[in-house]
C-alpha positions as CSV (number, residue, x, y, z in Angstrom):
1,M,0.0,0.0,0.0
2,V,1.0,3.6,-0.6
3,L,0.2,6.4,1.7
4,T,0.1,9.7,-0.2
5,I,-0.3,13.1,1.4
6,Q,-0.9,16.0,-1.0
7,T,-0.2,19.6,-0.1
8,Y,-0.3,23.0,-1.8
9,K,0.9,26.5,-1.2
10,V,-0.1,29.5,-3.1
11,R,2.4,31.7,-4.9
12,K,1.7,35.3,-3.8
13,A,2.9,36.7,-7.1
14,D,0.0,35.3,-9.2
15,D,-2.2,33.4,-6.7
16,C,-1.4,30.1,-8.4
17,P,-1.3,27.0,-6.2
18,V,1.8,24.8,-6.2
19,Y,1.1,21.2,-5.3
20,K,3.4,18.6,-3.9
21,A,2.8,15.0,-3.0
22,Y,4.7,13.0,-0.2
23,R,4.6,9.3,-0.5
24,Y,5.3,6.4,1.9
25,A,5.4,3.2,-0.2
26,C,4.5,-0.1,1.3
27,F,4.1,1.4,4.9
28,D,2.0,-1.7,5.9
29,T,5.0,-4.0,5.3
30,A,7.9,-1.6,5.8
31,C,6.7,-1.0,9.4
32,D,6.7,-4.8,10.1
33,Y,6.5,-4.8,13.9
34,E,5.1,-7.8,15.6
35,G,1.6,-7.3,17.0
36,M,1.3,-3.8,15.6
37,E,-2.2,-2.9,14.4
38,F,-2.8,-1.4,10.9
39,R,-3.9,1.8,12.7
40,E,-0.5,2.1,14.4
41,K,1.3,1.5,11.2
42,F,-0.8,4.0,9.4
43,N,-0.1,6.6,12.1
44,N,3.7,5.9,12.1
45,A,3.7,6.4,8.3
46,F,1.6,9.5,8.5
47,N,4.1,10.9,11.2
48,V,7.1,10.3,9.0
49,L,5.4,12.3,6.1
50,R,4.2,14.9,8.6
51,E,7.8,15.6,9.6
52,E,8.8,16.0,5.9
53,I,5.9,18.5,5.5
54,D,6.9,20.4,8.6
55,Q,10.5,20.6,7.4
56,D,9.2,22.1,4.1
57,R,7.0,24.5,6.1
58,N,10.1,25.6,8.1
59,N,11.9,26.2,4.7
60,N,9.0,27.9,3.0
61,D,9.8,31.4,1.8
62,I,6.9,33.4,3.2
63,T,7.7,36.4,1.1
64,Q,6.9,34.4,-2.0
65,Y,4.4,31.6,-0.8
66,E,1.5,31.3,1.6
67,P,1.7,28.6,4.2
68,I,1.7,25.0,3.1
69,I,-1.7,23.3,3.5
70,I,-2.5,19.6,3.6
71,C,-5.3,19.0,1.1
72,N,-5.6,15.2,0.6
73,V,-4.6,12.0,2.3
74,L,-4.8,9.0,0.1
75,L,-4.4,5.4,0.7
76,S,-3.9,3.1,-2.3
């Protein structure tokens, strides 16, 4: 399974949204801990991607872009 979190930020110069997707492939098998429930594996994968998003938020040039927003969370 692939967990995908899609984000966007709006470029201030032309109000155009800029999209980015963060993917965690095979999170259900990559987090192969004995006795761990699917919910816990999902939460661990989500937290890993959330850290990446937060790093991008910290590096976001606020003079050029609006804050980064999570718009979709997809599981496929």
